[in-house]
BATOR-498493 format. One record per residue (C-alpha): x, y, z; residue number from 0. Coordinates in Angstrom, 2 decimals. Example, Ala and Ser with C-alpha at 12.3 -4.5 7.8 and 13.67 -1.06 7.14 Angstrom:
<nodes>
<node px="12.30" py="-4.50" pz="7.80" n="0"/>
<node px="13.67" py="-1.06" pz="7.14" n="1"/>
</nodes>
This chain:
<nodes>
<node px="-0.04" py="-0.01" pz="-0.02" n="0"/>
<node px="2.70" py="2.46" pz="0.96" n="1"/>
<node px="4.83" py="1.33" pz="-1.97" n="2"/>
<node px="2.08" py="2.22" pz="-4.43" n="3"/>
<node px="1.75" py="5.64" pz="-2.80" n="4"/>
<node px="5.46" py="6.27" pz="-2.89" n="5"/>
<node px="5.60" py="5.08" pz="-6.53" n="6"/>
<node px="2.82" py="7.52" pz="-7.51" n="7"/>
<node px="4.50" py="10.33" pz="-5.50" n="8"/>
<node px="7.83" py="9.78" pz="-7.34" n="9"/>
<node px="6.16" py="9.46" pz="-10.75" n="10"/>
<node px="4.32" py="12.76" pz="-10.17" n="11"/>
<node px="7.49" py="14.54" pz="-9.04" n="12"/>
<node px="9.45" py="13.34" pz="-12.02" n="13"/>
<node px="6.59" py="14.36" pz="-14.35" n="14"/>
<node px="6.51" py="17.89" pz="-12.71" n="15"/>
<node px="10.25" py="18.32" pz="-13.09" n="16"/>
<node px="10.25" py="17.28" pz="-16.72" n="17"/>
<node px="7.27" py="19.64" pz="-17.37" n="18"/>
<node px="9.03" py="22.50" pz="-15.67" n="19"/>
<node px="12.12" py="22.00" pz="-17.82" n="20"/>
<node px="10.12" py="21.86" pz="-21.00" n="21"/>
<node px="8.28" py="25.06" pz="-20.04" n="22"/>
<node px="11.50" py="26.85" pz="-19.30" n="23"/>
<node px="13.09" py="25.75" pz="-22.58" n="24"/>
<node px="9.97" py="26.72" pz="-24.55" n="25"/>
<node px="9.97" py="30.25" pz="-23.02" n="26"/>
<node px="13.47" py="30.94" pz="-24.39" n="27"/>
<node px="14.00" py="32.23" pz="-27.95" n="28"/>
<node px="14.82" py="29.22" pz="-30.07" n="29"/>
<node px="17.67" py="30.76" pz="-32.04" n="30"/>
<node px="19.75" py="32.13" pz="-29.15" n="31"/>
<node px="22.40" py="29.93" pz="-27.44" n="32"/>
<node px="23.35" py="32.46" pz="-24.85" n="33"/>
<node px="22.28" py="35.86" pz="-23.39" n="34"/>
<node px="23.98" py="38.90" pz="-22.01" n="35"/>
<node px="23.31" py="39.40" pz="-18.34" n="36"/>
<node px="20.48" py="42.01" pz="-18.72" n="37"/>
<node px="18.78" py="39.83" pz="-21.35" n="38"/>
<node px="19.19" py="36.66" pz="-19.27" n="39"/>
<node px="17.73" py="38.37" pz="-16.15" n="40"/>
<node px="14.77" py="39.74" pz="-18.06" n="41"/>
<node px="14.07" py="36.33" pz="-19.63" n="42"/>
<node px="13.82" py="34.59" pz="-16.33" n="43"/>
<node px="11.91" py="37.37" pz="-14.70" n="44"/>
<node px="14.47" py="38.82" pz="-12.17" n="45"/>
<node px="16.61" py="41.98" pz="-11.96" n="46"/>
<node px="20.17" py="41.91" pz="-13.42" n="47"/>
<node px="21.67" py="42.50" pz="-9.94" n="48"/>
<node px="19.79" py="39.46" pz="-8.52" n="49"/>
<node px="21.12" py="37.29" pz="-11.40" n="50"/>
<node px="24.62" py="38.72" pz="-10.77" n="51"/>
<node px="24.24" py="37.75" pz="-7.06" n="52"/>
<node px="23.26" py="34.24" pz="-7.99" n="53"/>
<node px="26.30" py="34.02" pz="-10.31" n="54"/>
<node px="28.70" py="35.22" pz="-7.55" n="55"/>
<node px="27.25" py="32.69" pz="-5.11" n="56"/>
<node px="27.94" py="29.98" pz="-7.67" n="57"/>
<node px="24.37" py="29.13" pz="-8.30" n="58"/>
<node px="24.43" py="29.82" pz="-12.07" n="59"/>
<node px="27.32" py="29.36" pz="-14.55" n="60"/>
<node px="28.32" py="32.26" pz="-16.84" n="61"/>
<node px="31.22" py="33.10" pz="-19.12" n="62"/>
<node px="32.94" py="36.45" pz="-19.86" n="63"/>
<node px="32.92" py="37.37" pz="-23.55" n="64"/>
<node px="34.55" py="40.61" pz="-24.60" n="65"/>
<node px="34.28" py="41.99" pz="-21.14" n="66"/>
<node px="30.62" py="41.18" pz="-20.76" n="67"/>
<node px="28.85" py="38.42" pz="-18.79" n="68"/>
<node px="27.05" py="35.86" pz="-20.93" n="69"/>
<node px="24.71" py="32.99" pz="-19.77" n="70"/>
<node px="24.24" py="29.90" pz="-21.75" n="71"/>
<node px="20.63" py="28.65" pz="-22.26" n="72"/>
<node px="21.36" py="25.46" pz="-20.36" n="73"/>
<node px="22.64" py="27.37" pz="-17.35" n="74"/>
<node px="19.44" py="29.41" pz="-17.21" n="75"/>
<node px="17.31" py="26.34" pz="-17.48" n="76"/>
<node px="19.29" py="24.59" pz="-14.71" n="77"/>
<node px="18.92" py="27.67" pz="-12.49" n="78"/>
<node px="15.13" py="27.71" pz="-12.95" n="79"/>
<node px="14.91" py="24.01" pz="-12.09" n="80"/>
<node px="17.18" py="24.41" pz="-9.03" n="81"/>
<node px="15.02" py="27.30" pz="-7.77" n="82"/>
<node px="11.75" py="25.51" pz="-8.27" n="83"/>
<node px="9.34" py="25.34" pz="-5.39" n="84"/>
<node px="7.14" py="22.25" pz="-5.14" n="85"/>
<node px="3.65" py="22.53" pz="-3.84" n="86"/>
<node px="3.32" py="21.23" pz="-0.42" n="87"/>
<node px="-0.34" py="20.20" pz="-0.24" n="88"/>
</nodes>
């Protein structure tokens, strides 16, 4: 009985995680591989200084190109997944 409940719980959690990843990837422009810091922040719905703080804390990967900070698409998706809040009902 509890095994069935746990199996359903895990299945639902995995499904939600995969849906969240698909939603995050779908929200990003298809042609862009990376984004400058202000673009990346706007894209994920936070201020540039908040994204910079997350980068400095090591919570999101970035690269420096020509003196500017650039975020890869995969890094932004990973950040969104990492910051996800599950419903606790």
